[in-house]
C-alpha positions in Angstrom: 66.8 37.8 77.2 68.1 36.0 74.1 68.4 38.4 71.2 69.3 37.2 67.7 70.1 39.5 64.8 70.2 38.3 61.2 72.6 40.6 59.3 75.9 42.2 60.3 75.7 45.4 58.2 75.4 48.9 59.7 71.8 48.2 60.9 72.4 44.9 62.6 75.7 45.9 64.2 74.5 49.3 65.4 71.5 47.5 67.0 73.7 45.0 68.7 76.1 47.6 70.1 73.3 49.9 71.3 71.5 47.0 73.0 74.7 46.0 74.8 75.1 49.6 76.0 71.6 49.5 77.5 71.5 45.9 78.7 74.6 44.3 80.2 72.9 40.9 80.7 71.2 40.2 77.4 72.5 37.4 75.2 73.3 38.9 71.8 74.0 36.8 68.7 74.6 38.2 65.2 74.3 36.0 62.1 75.7 36.6 58.7 76.5 34.5 55.7 78.5 37.2 54.0 81.5 37.8 56.4 82.5 36.9 59.9 83.1 40.5 60.9 81.3 43.7 60.3 82.9 46.0 57.6 82.2 49.3 55.9 80.2 48.4 52.8 80.8 51.9 51.4 84.5 51.2 51.3 84.3 48.2 49.0 85.2 50.2 45.9 88.5 51.3 47.6 89.6 47.7 48.0 89.2 47.1 44.3 91.0 50.4 43.5 94.0 49.4 45.7 93.5 52.2 48.3 92.6 49.9 51.1 92.7 46.3 52.2 89.7 44.4 53.6 91.1 44.6 57.1 91.2 48.4 56.9 87.4 48.4 56.3 86.6 46.8 59.7 85.7 49.6 62.2 86.4 47.3 65.1 89.2 45.0 66.0 88.3 41.3 65.9 88.6 41.1 69.7 85.9 43.7 70.1 83.0 41.2 69.8 84.2 38.8 72.5 85.0 41.7 74.8 81.4 43.1 74.4 79.9 39.6 74.6 78.4 39.7 71.1 78.5 36.2 69.6 79.1 36.0 65.8 77.8 33.1 63.7 78.8 32.9 60.0 75.9 30.9 58.5 72.9 31.2 56.2 69.4 31.3 57.7 67.2 29.0 55.5 63.9 29.5 57.3 62.3 31.3 60.3 59.7 29.5 62.4 58.3 32.5 64.1 55.6 30.6 66.0 58.2 28.5 67.8 60.8 31.2 67.8 63.3 29.0 65.9 65.8 29.7 63.2 66.8 26.9 60.8 70.2 27.2 59.1 71.1 25.9 55.7 73.4 23.3 57.3 70.5 21.9 59.3 71.4 23.4 62.7 68.8 25.5 64.6 68.8 28.4 67.1 66.1 29.6 69.4 65.5 33.3 70.2 63.4 35.4 72.5 63.5 38.4 70.2 64.5 38.4 66.6 65.8 41.3 64.5 65.9 40.9 60.7 68.5 43.3 59.1 69.4 41.5 56.0 69.9 44.5 53.7 69.4 44.5 50.0 70.4 42.5 46.9 70.9 43.9 43.3 67.9 44.1 41.0 67.5 41.9 37.9 64.8 42.4 35.3 65.0 39.2 33.3 67.2 40.5 30.5 68.5 37.7 28.1 72.0 36.9 29.1 71.9 38.5 32.6 73.3 35.3 34.2 76.3 35.0 31.9 79.8 35.0 33.3 81.0 38.6 33.5 77.6 40.0 34.3 76.9 41.1 37.9 75.8 43.7 40.4 77.8 45.2 43.3 76.6 45.0 46.9 78.4 42.3 48.9 82.0 41.3 49.5 81.3 38.3 47.3 80.3 40.6 44.5 83.6 42.5 44.9 85.5 39.2 44.7 83.5 38.2 41.6 84.2 41.6 40.0 87.9 41.1 40.6 87.7 37.8 38.7 85.4 39.1 36.0 87.5 42.1 35.1 91.0 40.6 35.1 91.3 40.6 31.3 88.6 43.2 30.5 89.3 46.3 28.3 85.7 47.5 27.9 82.6 47.5 30.1 79.0 48.5 30.0 77.1 49.6 33.1 73.3 49.5 33.0 71.7 52.0 35.3 72.5 55.6 36.4 72.4 55.5 40.2 75.2 55.9 42.7 76.3 52.2 42.6 76.8 52.6 38.8 79.0 55.6 39.3 81.1 53.8 42.0 81.5 50.9 39.6 82.5 53.2 36.8 85.2 54.8 38.9 86.5 51.4 40.0 86.8 50.2 36.4 88.2 53.5 35.2 91.0 53.1 37.8 92.1 50.0 35.9 92.0 51.7 32.5 88.9 49.8 31.5 86.7 51.8 29.1 83.3 52.4 30.5 79.9 53.1 28.9 76.8 53.7 31.1 73.3 53.1 29.7 70.8 55.5 31.2 67.3 55.2 30.0 66.4 58.8 31.0 67.5 62.0 29.3 69.9 63.0 32.0 71.7 61.3 34.8 69.7 60.3 37.9 66.7 62.2 36.8 64.4 60.6 39.4 66.5 62.3 42.1 68.3 65.3 40.7 66.9 68.4 39.0 67.9 68.7 35.3 70.7 71.2 35.9 72.5 69.1 38.5 72.0 65.9 36.4 73.5 67.5 33.4 76.4 69.0 35.4 77.3 65.5 36.7 76.9 64.1 33.2 79.5 66.5 31.9 81.8 65.8 34.8 81.7 62.0 34.0 82.5 62.8 30.4 85.5 64.8 31.6 86.7 61.6 33.2 86.3 59.6 30.1 83.0 57.9 31.0 80.6 57.6 28.1 77.1 58.3 29.2 74.5 56.9 26.8 71.3 58.8 27.6 67.8 57.6 26.5 69.4 54.1 26.1 67.9 50.9 27.4 69.4 47.4 27.5 67.7 44.7 25.3 70.1 41.8 25.6 73.5 40.6 26.8 75.2 38.4 24.2 77.5 35.5 24.9 80.6 34.0 23.4 81.1 30.3 23.0 82.3 29.9 26.6 79.2 31.4 28.2 80.9 34.7 28.9 79.7 38.1 28.0 81.0 39.5 24.7 78.7 42.5 24.2 75.3 44.1 24.7 72.4 45.1 22.4 70.4 48.2 23.1 66.7 48.5 22.4 67.5 50.4 19.3 69.4 47.4 18.0 72.9 48.9 18.5 75.6 46.4 19.6 78.5 47.3 21.8 81.4 44.9 22.4 82.5 44.5 26.0 83.9 41.8 28.4 82.0 43.0 31.5 78.4 44.2 32.3 77.5 45.9 35.5 73.9 45.7 36.5 73.3 48.7 38.8 69.5 49.3 38.3 68.9 49.7 42.0 68.5 47.1 44.8 65.6 45.4 46.5 65.1 44.0 50.0 66.9 40.8 50.7 64.0 38.7 52.0 64.0 35.6 49.8 64.5 33.3 52.8 61.2 34.4 54.4 58.6 31.8 53.4 54.9 31.4 54.2 52.5 33.9 55.7 53.9 34.1 59.3 55.9 37.3 58.6 54.0 39.5 56.3 55.9 40.9 53.3 55.3 43.1 50.3 58.4 44.5 48.6 60.1 44.3 52.0 59.2 43.0 55.5 56.2 45.0 56.6 56.7 47.0 59.8 55.1 49.7 61.8 56.7 52.8 63.3 58.3 50.7 66.0 59.8 48.2 63.5 57.4 45.5 64.7 56.4 42.9 62.1 53.2 40.8 61.9 54.7 38.3 64.4 55.3 39.0 68.1 59.0 39.6 69.1 60.1 39.7 65.4 61.4 43.1 64.2 62.9 44.3 60.9 65.0 47.3 60.1 67.3 48.8 57.5 67.0 48.1 53.7 64.9 45.0 54.1 62.1 46.7 56.0 59.0 48.4 54.5 56.8 50.8 56.5 53.2 49.9 56.3 52.2 53.6 56.7 55.1 55.8 55.7 54.9 59.4 56.8 53.8 61.9 54.1 56.6 62.6 51.7 58.8 59.8 53.0 59.5 56.4 51.2 58.2 53.1 52.4 61.6 51.6 52.1 64.7 53.6 53.2 67.9 52.3 51.6 70.5 54.7 52.9 73.5 54.1 55.3 72.4 56.8 57.8 68.7 55.7 57.9 69.8 52.1 58.5 71.8 53.4 61.5 68.9 55.5 62.7 66.6 52.5 62.5 69.0 50.5 64.6 69.4 53.2 67.3 65.6 53.6 67.6 64.9 49.9 67.6 67.5 49.2 70.3 65.6 51.4 72.7 62.4 49.4 72.1 64.2 46.1 72.5 65.5 47.3 75.9 62.1 48.3 77.2 61.8 52.0 76.1 59.3 51.7 73.2 60.3 54.4 70.7 58.7 55.6 67.5 61.0 56.1 64.5 61.3 59.7 63.4 63.7 60.2 60.6 63.8 64.0 60.7 65.1 66.1 57.8 66.2 64.2 54.7 70.0 64.1 54.1 72.2 62.3 51.6 75.7 62.7 50.2 77.8 61.1 47.5 80.9 61.5 45.3 81.1 61.5 41.6 84.8 60.8 41.1 86.2 63.9 42.8 82.9 65.9 42.8 81.1 66.0 46.2 77.4 66.2 46.5 75.2 67.0 49.5 71.4 67.4 49.8 69.3 68.4 52.7 65.5 68.6 53.0 63.1 68.6 50.0 64.7 69.0 46.7 62.7 66.9 44.2 63.7 66.4 40.6 60.7 68.6 39.6 59.2 71.2 41.8 55.5 71.6 42.3 53.4 74.7 42.6 54.1 75.0 46.3 57.8 75.6 45.7 60.2 78.0 44.1 63.8 77.3 43.4 67.0 79.3 43.0 69.9 77.6 41.2 73.5 78.9 40.7 76.3 77.2 38.8 79.9 78.3 38.5 81.1 78.9 34.9 83.6 76.1 35.3 80.7 73.6 35.8 82.3 72.1 38.9 80.3 74.0 41.6 76.6 74.4 42.0 74.0 75.5 44.6 70.2 75.1 44.8 67.8 76.4 47.4 64.1 75.4 47.3 61.7 77.5 49.3 57.9 77.9 49.9 55.8 79.8 47.4 53.6 80.9 50.2 56.0 82.3 52.8 59.5 82.0 51.4 60.4 79.4 54.1 63.4 77.3 53.1 62.6 73.7 52.2 65.9 72.2 51.0 69.3 72.5 49.5 71.6 70.9 46.9 75.4 71.5 47.1 77.8 70.3 44.4 81.5 70.9 44.8 80.7 73.0 47.9 80.8 71.7 51.5 78.2 72.8 53.9 77.5 71.9 57.6 74.7 69.5 58.0 73.7 70.9 61.4 73.3 74.4 59.9 71.2 73.2 57.0 68.9 71.2 59.2 68.6 74.0 61.7 67.5 76.5 59.1 65.0 74.1 57.5 63.5 73.0 60.9 63.2 76.6 62.1 61.6 77.8 58.8 64.2 80.4 58.0 63.4 82.5 54.9 65.3 82.3 51.7 66.5 85.9 52.2 67.9 85.0 55.6 69.6 81.9 54.2 71.2 83.7 51.3 72.6 86.4 53.6 74.1 83.9 56.0 75.4 81.1 53.8 79.0 81.6 55.0 77.9 80.3 58.5 77.6 76.8 57.0 80.8 76.7 55.1 83.6 74.2 56.0 85.5 74.0 52.8 89.3 73.3 53.3 91.6 76.3 54.1 92.7 78.3 51.2 90.0 76.9 48.9 87.8 79.4 47.0 84.5 80.3 48.6 81.5 80.9 46.4 78.9 82.3 48.7 79.4 86.0 47.6 78.9 84.9 44.0 75.8 83.0 45.0 74.3 85.9 46.9 75.0 88.4 44.1 73.3 86.1 41.6 70.3 85.7 43.9 70.0 89.5 44.3 70.1 89.8 40.5 67.3 87.2 40.2 65.1 89.4 42.4 65.6 92.4 40.2 64.8 90.3 37.1 68.3 90.5 35.7 68.9 86.9 36.3 66.7 84.0 35.4 65.2 82.2 38.4 64.5 78.6 37.7 
């Protein structure tokens, strides 16, 4: 069986490795125009900050691919002829396949702002973006980042490490308000301010203005205010990287349309990771999953199907984690930015504003639904076990210490959290 994978990110490479584990005879070829070898995309920021070199971000030695008989091709796929099972490269060469896996990831969003194509304006996703950012910020003293997501915070920390003044435009009234409840969003906003980041809330970009050399020299907000800067980071999310898919052979919407087995509209063509869109997503789950761990889960499930064990994708309990400079964040289960009538929530925040905890639970039976932890580490296996088993909020609050894995000698907060929860039950403490 001749298996070809387009994309050497976490999804493509995990798929290749798992197929090889299950099938010692398959021919496996991985194609990428970005880099020759797989690297950890989440570590890009540390290269810029001087904490790592590119070779340190490669989880496997270069000899690993030959040893495991996984062929690597550095090239750009121009078109896919799914009827003839043929790939056409930009250089004119072609490659046949028996089964094709498309795992091409994402690209940064652009929304047609005047000046968005000027020198010094960019997103951050690929190694090429990192190299461009190195060039664009060499002589910068001030930067504006448009968008309040996780990539924007990473870019802010990168620029801050080089003493570049950073202003972030956020169109909402607190940071990441489509994901975080208000209290957590405001806490993180204050934390960013403590690190010298200027967070401009309720502010939208109107235009990026140019100097006489086609380089950015500033931005204008929708209120008409002008800020001078030498660099603009566009971090208003990403979209599936599917621009090379033409015609109606492989059906697309925002992403490549797939079923629960990652099958596309064409036989023997599969899609997974950021570029894929479920035709019928499960209730409460997004059609496009753009997280590192879901991309890995896609690949592990799809590899079973490719090797003859047809397997339906089941994501399980939602999980995500991030860092806002030195502030760690974990979320498990269902913690929407605004709760509905079926949920209650308990929120605790330390007076120093660097630690917070939230538990959402069912209005009907007090069954735990989800958690947010900020500045507090908690074991994923414990959180998922309690949610899946339907433990009550009372049980959870009495047993929080079981999930703790904060470093030795660090302060624990679970007694404070429990006391505040008990006060909330007696009416002495406001329950959100």
